[in-house]
Residue frames as qw, qx, qy, qz and C-alpha x, y, z in Angstrom:
[[0.776, -0.252, 0.546, -0.192, 2.72, 12.43, 17.55],
 [0.523, 0.489, -0.651, -0.252, 4.77, 9.81, 15.74],
 [0.808, -0.237, 0.465, -0.273, 4.01, 6.14, 16.36],
 [0.141, 0.458, -0.836, -0.268, 6.23, 3.30, 15.15],
 [0.927, 0.071, 0.170, -0.326, 4.52, 0.22, 13.75],
 [0.197, -0.566, 0.775, 0.200, 7.51, -2.11, 13.71],
 [0.579, 0.264, -0.634, -0.438, 7.56, -4.79, 11.03],
 [0.339, 0.061, -0.925, 0.161, 7.96, -7.64, 13.51],
 [0.224, 0.142, 0.626, -0.733, 5.00, -6.42, 15.62],
 [0.550, 0.135, -0.312, -0.763, 2.53, -6.94, 12.77],
 [0.847, 0.014, 0.419, -0.328, 0.15, -9.87, 12.60],
 [0.103, 0.475, -0.805, -0.339, 1.61, -12.86, 10.78],
 [0.877, 0.148, 0.313, -0.332, 0.01, -15.75, 8.89],
 [0.014, 0.470, -0.823, -0.320, 1.96, -18.60, 7.34],
 [0.833, 0.218, 0.267, -0.433, -0.11, -20.86, 5.11],
 [0.750, -0.018, 0.573, 0.330, 2.70, -22.61, 3.25],
 [0.480, 0.502, 0.460, 0.552, 1.91, -21.09, -0.14],
 [0.019, -0.846, -0.152, -0.511, 1.23, -17.67, 1.48],
 [0.525, -0.271, -0.394, 0.704, 3.42, -15.75, 3.92],
 [0.031, -0.750, -0.332, -0.572, 1.45, -12.66, 4.97],
 [0.323, -0.200, -0.452, 0.807, 2.15, -9.82, 7.40],
 [0.109, -0.765, -0.557, -0.304, -0.85, -7.74, 8.52],
 [0.163, 0.281, -0.244, 0.914, -0.36, -4.13, 9.63],
 [0.480, -0.166, 0.211, -0.835, -4.00, -3.96, 10.74],
 [0.572, 0.037, 0.745, -0.342, -6.52, -6.54, 11.92],
 [0.558, 0.384, -0.487, -0.551, -7.23, -8.97, 9.08],
 [0.721, 0.046, -0.671, -0.166, -8.66, -12.49, 8.78],
 [0.776, -0.404, -0.468, 0.124, -7.64, -14.44, 11.92],
 [0.452, 0.000, -0.317, 0.834, -5.42, -11.62, 13.22],
 [0.228, -0.829, -0.376, -0.345, -7.30, -9.23, 15.50],
 [0.427, -0.194, -0.371, 0.802, -6.00, -6.35, 17.58],
 [0.016, -0.856, -0.512, 0.072, -8.49, -3.74, 18.75],
 [0.259, -0.764, 0.094, 0.584, -5.70, -1.13, 18.71],
 [0.106, -0.360, 0.625, 0.684, -4.96, -1.77, 15.03],
 [0.520, 0.515, 0.663, -0.159, -8.22, -1.70, 13.09],
 [0.484, 0.674, 0.321, 0.456, -6.92, 0.81, 10.55],
 [0.343, -0.424, -0.082, 0.834, -5.63, 4.35, 10.37],
 [0.272, 0.430, -0.097, -0.856, -7.85, 7.12, 9.01],
 [0.767, 0.375, -0.096, -0.512, -9.08, 5.79, 5.63],
 [0.349, 0.410, -0.841, -0.056, -6.52, 2.96, 5.59],
 [0.857, -0.245, 0.127, -0.436, -8.11, -0.37, 6.48],
 [0.964, -0.068, 0.208, 0.151, -5.61, -3.00, 5.28],
 [0.276, 0.787, -0.545, -0.083, -1.89, -3.05, 4.54],
 [0.938, -0.154, 0.309, 0.016, -0.79, -6.63, 3.91],
 [0.147, 0.699, -0.657, -0.242, 2.69, -7.56, 2.77],
 [0.932, 0.070, 0.287, -0.209, 2.35, -10.90, 0.98],
 [0.044, 0.501, -0.805, -0.315, 4.74, -13.44, -0.47],
 [0.856, 0.211, 0.216, -0.419, 2.95, -15.99, -2.65],
 [0.563, -0.264, 0.733, 0.275, 4.51, -19.22, -3.85],
 [0.079, 0.253, -0.684, -0.680, 4.94, -20.10, -7.50],
 [0.285, -0.180, -0.803, -0.491, 1.65, -20.77, -9.27],
 [0.222, -0.482, -0.780, 0.331, -0.39, -20.17, -6.09],
 [0.047, -0.205, -0.056, -0.976, -2.82, -17.41, -5.21],
 [0.321, 0.236, 0.562, -0.725, -6.27, -16.30, -4.18],
 [0.150, 0.352, 0.860, 0.338, -9.18, -17.98, -5.97],
 [0.133, -0.482, -0.376, -0.780, -12.25, -16.05, -7.07],
 [0.282, -0.482, -0.661, 0.501, -13.78, -14.15, -4.15],
 [0.044, 0.830, 0.423, 0.361, -16.02, -11.08, -3.69],
 [0.304, -0.192, -0.280, 0.890, -15.40, -7.52, -2.52],
 [0.014, -0.799, -0.521, -0.299, -17.73, -4.56, -2.00],
 [0.172, -0.960, -0.077, -0.205, -17.32, -0.85, -1.23],
 [0.657, -0.597, 0.233, 0.397, -13.54, -0.80, -0.94],
 [0.433, 0.836, -0.331, -0.062, -10.66, 0.76, -2.89],
 [0.910, -0.254, 0.275, 0.177, -8.13, -2.06, -3.33],
 [0.288, 0.868, -0.398, -0.072, -4.58, -1.14, -4.31],
 [0.950, -0.115, 0.161, 0.240, -1.86, -3.64, -5.22],
 [0.133, 0.883, -0.441, -0.089, 1.81, -2.70, -5.51],
 [0.987, 0.096, -0.042, 0.123, 3.96, -5.49, -6.97],
 [0.325, -0.831, 0.423, 0.159, 7.50, -5.48, -5.57],
 [0.019, -0.429, 0.843, 0.322, 8.75, -8.57, -7.42],
 [0.311, 0.196, 0.929, 0.036, 7.14, -11.11, -9.69],
 [0.249, -0.078, -0.485, -0.835, 3.91, -10.95, -11.69],
 [0.423, 0.220, 0.650, -0.591, 0.26, -10.98, -10.65],
 [0.098, -0.219, -0.803, -0.545, -2.32, -12.74, -12.83],
 [0.262, 0.242, 0.451, -0.818, -5.58, -10.86, -12.31],
 [0.161, -0.289, -0.764, -0.553, -9.07, -11.78, -13.51],
 [0.169, 0.206, 0.543, -0.797, -12.37, -10.22, -12.45],
 [0.310, 0.535, 0.779, -0.106, -16.11, -10.16, -13.07],
 [0.230, 0.792, 0.019, -0.566, -15.78, -6.88, -15.02],
 [0.834, 0.541, 0.098, 0.052, -14.03, -8.81, -17.79],
 [0.086, 0.867, -0.489, 0.041, -10.48, -7.73, -16.98],
 [0.969, -0.108, 0.082, 0.206, -7.76, -10.32, -17.42],
 [0.233, 0.909, -0.277, 0.208, -4.41, -8.66, -16.82],
 [0.813, -0.080, -0.292, 0.497, -0.86, -9.15, -15.67],
 [0.192, -0.964, 0.104, -0.154, 0.64, -6.73, -13.14],
 [0.802, 0.268, -0.306, 0.438, 4.43, -6.78, -13.16],
 [0.597, -0.430, -0.262, 0.624, 7.03, -5.67, -10.63],
 [0.222, -0.119, 0.044, 0.967, 6.94, -1.90, -10.18],
 [0.219, -0.371, -0.519, -0.739, 3.32, -1.56, -11.26],
 [0.238, 0.119, 0.590, -0.762, 0.32, -0.35, -9.25],
 [0.235, -0.337, -0.777, -0.476, -3.21, -1.65, -9.73],
 [0.244, 0.069, 0.507, -0.824, -6.36, -0.17, -8.21],
 [0.240, -0.336, -0.827, -0.380, -9.79, -1.72, -8.20],
 [0.371, -0.129, 0.289, -0.873, -12.92, 0.00, -6.88],
 [0.030, 0.171, 0.984, -0.048, -15.12, -2.80, -5.63],
 [0.333, -0.072, -0.147, -0.928, -18.13, -0.47, -5.37],
 [0.762, -0.078, 0.040, -0.642, -21.47, -2.26, -5.69],
 [0.850, -0.197, 0.481, -0.083, -19.66, -5.58, -5.89],
 [0.547, 0.632, -0.520, -0.176, -16.97, -7.38, -7.86],
 [0.935, -0.233, 0.263, 0.048, -15.44, -10.84, -7.89],
 [0.415, 0.786, -0.458, -0.005, -11.79, -11.42, -8.73],
 [0.950, -0.211, 0.038, 0.228, -8.85, -13.80, -8.46],
 [0.093, 0.899, -0.427, 0.040, -5.17, -13.02, -8.00],
 [0.977, -0.092, 0.093, 0.167, -2.40, -15.55, -8.67],
 [0.348, -0.639, 0.515, 0.453, 1.37, -15.65, -8.91],
 [0.734, 0.623, -0.024, -0.269, 1.80, -15.65, -12.67],
 [0.345, 0.659, -0.668, 0.013, 5.29, -17.17, -12.57],
 [0.972, -0.183, -0.122, -0.086, 6.38, -20.74, -11.91],
 [0.748, 0.279, -0.322, 0.508, 10.02, -19.90, -11.19],
 [0.249, 0.174, -0.415, 0.858, 9.89, -17.39, -8.33],
 [0.119, -0.585, -0.694, 0.403, 7.69, -16.17, -5.47],
 [0.039, 0.711, 0.327, 0.622, 5.46, -13.12, -5.83],
 [0.358, -0.344, -0.448, 0.744, 6.03, -10.23, -3.39],
 [0.031, -0.565, -0.379, -0.732, 3.46, -7.46, -3.09],
 [0.079, 0.154, 0.520, -0.837, 1.63, -5.00, -0.89],
 [0.154, -0.546, -0.704, -0.426, -2.14, -5.17, -0.87],
 [0.052, -0.113, -0.354, 0.927, -3.74, -2.03, 0.52],
 [0.074, -0.641, -0.735, -0.210, -7.42, -1.42, 1.21],
 [0.050, -0.002, -0.136, 0.989, -8.77, 2.13, 1.44],
 [0.164, 0.590, 0.721, -0.326, -12.26, 3.04, 2.61],
 [0.195, 0.426, 0.442, 0.765, -14.04, 5.09, -0.09],
 [0.116, 0.041, 0.255, -0.959, -15.79, 8.35, 0.67],
 [0.651, 0.147, -0.013, -0.745, -18.95, 7.07, -0.99],
 [0.454, -0.021, 0.890, -0.030, -20.48, 3.61, -1.12],
 [0.612, 0.539, 0.544, -0.197, -22.39, 2.05, -4.01],
 [0.151, 0.706, -0.403, -0.563, -20.00, 3.26, -6.71],
 [0.889, 0.409, -0.124, -0.163, -19.72, 1.43, -10.06],
 [0.820, -0.330, 0.331, 0.331, -16.85, -1.08, -9.97],
 [0.476, 0.850, -0.223, -0.024, -13.75, -0.10, -11.97],
 [0.882, -0.205, 0.194, 0.376, -10.23, -1.28, -12.69],
 [0.342, 0.911, -0.207, 0.102, -7.01, 0.57, -13.54],
 [0.833, -0.348, 0.124, 0.411, -3.29, -0.19, -13.48],
 [0.321, 0.929, -0.155, 0.100, -0.19, 1.82, -14.29],
 [0.820, -0.077, -0.071, 0.563, 3.55, 1.49, -14.52],
 [0.095, -0.989, 0.056, 0.102, 5.31, 4.57, -13.23],
 [0.469, 0.710, -0.466, 0.242, 8.89, 5.51, -13.98],
 [0.718, -0.052, -0.554, 0.418, 11.54, 3.77, -11.90],
 [0.447, -0.825, -0.309, 0.156, 11.41, 5.22, -8.38],
 [0.487, 0.124, -0.096, 0.859, 13.21, 8.54, -8.14],
 [0.096, -0.215, 0.103, -0.966, 12.35, 11.65, -6.18],
 [0.359, 0.243, 0.649, -0.625, 8.68, 12.00, -5.30],
 [0.180, -0.096, -0.753, -0.625, 6.02, 10.42, -7.51],
 [0.544, 0.040, 0.321, -0.774, 2.28, 10.90, -7.07],
 [0.007, -0.001, -0.984, -0.177, 0.60, 7.49, -7.32],
 [0.098, -0.590, -0.799, -0.061, -2.98, 8.06, -6.08],
 [0.032, 0.116, 0.182, -0.976, -5.14, 11.18, -5.92],
 [0.385, 0.495, 0.651, -0.428, -8.88, 11.99, -5.96],
 [0.463, 0.771, 0.038, -0.434, -8.58, 13.85, -9.31],
 [0.882, 0.203, 0.298, 0.304, -5.96, 11.64, -11.02],
 [0.159, 0.967, -0.174, -0.091, -3.68, 14.65, -11.39],
 [0.062, -0.748, 0.648, 0.128, -0.11, 14.43, -12.67],
 [0.588, 0.297, -0.715, -0.236, -0.80, 11.05, -14.23],
 [0.201, -0.202, 0.846, -0.451, -1.73, 9.40, -10.95],
 [0.247, -0.306, -0.897, -0.203, -4.36, 6.71, -10.48],
 [0.398, -0.454, -0.069, -0.794, -7.76, 7.88, -9.26],
 [0.270, -0.184, -0.870, 0.369, -8.96, 6.98, -5.77],
 [0.344, -0.645, -0.413, -0.544, -12.42, 7.74, -4.39],
 [0.618, -0.626, -0.344, 0.329, -11.16, 9.20, -1.12],
 [0.014, 0.978, -0.113, 0.175, -9.76, 12.52, 0.13],
 [0.728, -0.520, 0.358, 0.267, -6.18, 11.27, 0.18],
 [0.547, 0.723, -0.413, -0.091, -2.99, 11.02, -1.82],
 [0.895, -0.281, 0.263, 0.226, -0.30, 8.38, -2.02],
 [0.340, 0.856, -0.387, -0.043, 3.23, 9.30, -3.09],
 [0.954, -0.058, -0.013, 0.295, 6.21, 7.03, -3.66],
 [0.061, -0.942, 0.330, 0.017, 9.51, 8.56, -2.53],
 [0.915, 0.135, -0.128, 0.357, 12.95, 7.31, -3.49],
 [0.241, -0.935, 0.259, -0.013, 15.87, 8.60, -1.42],
 [0.744, 0.432, -0.420, 0.291, 19.54, 7.99, -2.06],
 [0.741, -0.339, -0.356, 0.458, 22.04, 7.28, 0.69],
 [0.378, -0.179, -0.166, 0.893, 22.70, 10.43, 2.70],
 [0.078, -0.445, -0.392, -0.801, 19.72, 12.33, 1.26],
 [0.037, -0.348, -0.644, 0.680, 17.58, 14.42, 3.60],
 [0.142, -0.427, -0.540, -0.711, 14.02, 15.54, 2.88],
 [0.156, 0.122, 0.547, -0.814, 11.29, 17.36, 4.79],
 [0.151, -0.451, -0.801, -0.364, 7.63, 16.41, 4.67],
 [0.189, -0.098, 0.242, -0.947, 5.28, 19.24, 5.63],
 [0.054, -0.394, -0.914, 0.082, 1.98, 18.19, 7.25],
 [0.239, -0.451, -0.291, -0.809, -1.30, 20.01, 6.72],
 [0.246, -0.151, 0.621, -0.729, -3.00, 20.76, 10.06],
 [0.730, 0.072, 0.308, -0.606, -5.63, 18.16, 10.90],
 [0.792, 0.367, -0.422, -0.243, -4.38, 15.63, 8.35],
 [0.792, -0.405, 0.457, 0.000, -2.86, 12.27, 9.15],
 [0.462, 0.661, -0.566, -0.171, 0.13, 10.68, 7.47],
 [0.923, -0.203, 0.328, 0.012, 1.22, 7.06, 7.21],
 [0.248, 0.743, -0.598, -0.169, 4.78, 6.32, 6.07],
 [0.972, -0.036, 0.226, -0.045, 5.44, 2.76, 4.91],
 [0.127, -0.690, 0.648, 0.296, 9.07, 1.75, 4.38],
 [0.903, 0.360, -0.100, -0.210, 9.28, -0.44, 1.28],
 [0.894, 0.097, -0.146, 0.411, 13.04, -0.89, 1.45],
 [0.357, 0.610, -0.247, 0.663, 16.11, 0.67, 2.99],
 [0.526, -0.474, -0.489, 0.509, 16.98, 2.37, 6.25],
 [0.064, 0.687, 0.112, 0.715, 16.07, 5.88, 7.36],
 [0.237, -0.295, -0.569, 0.730, 15.94, 8.15, 10.37],
 [0.127, -0.625, -0.475, -0.606, 12.60, 9.99, 10.64],
 [0.356, -0.766, 0.066, -0.531, 12.50, 12.71, 13.32],
 [0.206, -0.585, 0.697, -0.360, 15.07, 10.75, 15.29],
 [0.832, -0.053, 0.465, -0.298, 13.29, 7.41, 14.89],
 [0.003, 0.391, -0.830, -0.398, 15.31, 4.78, 13.00],
 [0.810, 0.269, 0.335, -0.399, 13.21, 2.67, 10.63],
 [0.112, -0.354, 0.826, 0.424, 14.00, -0.01, 8.09],
 [0.335, 0.007, -0.746, -0.576, 12.34, -2.26, 5.51],
 [0.426, -0.405, -0.776, -0.230, 8.67, -3.02, 6.30],
 [0.194, -0.392, -0.541, 0.719, 8.50, -0.68, 9.32],
 [0.015, 0.675, 0.468, 0.570, 5.89, 2.08, 9.28],
 [0.161, -0.166, -0.413, 0.881, 5.13, 5.33, 11.08],
 [0.063, -0.775, -0.598, -0.194, 1.76, 6.89, 11.88],
 [0.301, -0.026, -0.135, 0.944, 2.04, 10.68, 12.14],
 [0.117, -0.785, -0.497, -0.350, -0.43, 13.30, 13.37],
 [0.346, -0.928, -0.126, 0.052, -0.39, 16.67, 15.16],
 [0.613, -0.339, 0.239, 0.673, 3.07, 17.45, 13.78],
 [0.265, 0.830, -0.059, -0.488, 4.01, 20.39, 11.56],
 [0.614, 0.624, -0.458, -0.150, 6.62, 18.45, 9.60],
 [0.896, -0.311, 0.290, 0.128, 8.90, 15.45, 9.67],
 [0.170, 0.785, -0.558, -0.208, 12.52, 15.21, 8.56],
 [0.985, 0.076, 0.157, 0.000, 13.68, 12.10, 6.75],
 [0.022, 0.769, -0.619, -0.158, 17.35, 11.14, 6.42],
 [0.966, 0.194, -0.125, -0.113, 18.27, 8.05, 4.42],
 [0.476, -0.650, 0.581, 0.119, 21.22, 6.05, 5.75],
 [0.365, -0.084, 0.818, 0.436, 21.06, 3.90, 2.60],
 [0.265, -0.030, -0.540, -0.798, 19.13, 3.96, -0.67],
 [0.190, 0.268, 0.812, -0.482, 15.48, 3.74, 0.38],
 [0.241, -0.285, -0.573, -0.730, 11.91, 3.73, -0.90],
 [0.108, 0.257, 0.712, -0.644, 8.85, 4.77, 1.09],
 [0.100, -0.557, -0.665, -0.488, 5.13, 5.15, 0.51],
 [0.028, -0.111, -0.380, 0.918, 3.64, 8.35, 1.96],
 [0.120, -0.598, -0.751, -0.251, -0.14, 8.36, 2.55],
 [0.063, -0.050, 0.210, -0.974, -1.67, 11.80, 3.19],
 [0.221, -0.401, -0.884, -0.094, -5.01, 11.01, 4.81],
 [0.292, -0.638, -0.212, -0.680, -8.13, 12.79, 6.08],
 [0.243, -0.366, 0.599, -0.669, -8.82, 13.42, 9.77],
 [0.077, -0.158, -0.977, 0.123, -10.48, 10.61, 11.67]]
């Protein structure tokens, strides 16, 4: 089964300083059919105006991943971290027993564009932690998240992996699926055909009960591939 979550079908919130698209139910957007997918609970695509952001607020028992597409995030939290996350970098924070943090656009000359992704942890009550990493410029397949931090990836407390794939125009790749697993493919940029389904920037596909999927890029493209546990 392959299900298209079209970009324009997502929930949308426009707050002036914040333009946010919600893949799953979030804040004032609620859809009983889109409460998450396997361990994925939130995928928000946010554009934040210059100098604006989210003031200090709490989280608990959630793996929170930020992928900065353009601009710079100013991060500060109750663990004592005060960091900048630049375009191309990933940041993960385990909220665990509880953490407070703020996230702002660190630039006054351009909007901030990012994905914020929440992942349910396998275990609650973990100690809070913070980690960020810049990976090489997207090319081929790069492992970003894994439970054992292998191959230089960031650690996540869940039975899942996240890979970033970069495909050049005309390139074709095959993604093999492990029986019983679920896969979420998020298109960061570009245009592709996936098992006959055309997708483009900000579209996504939920995949299950398939042996493999074939991806063909009609232009240079970047996708995020989440390999997730059964429901």
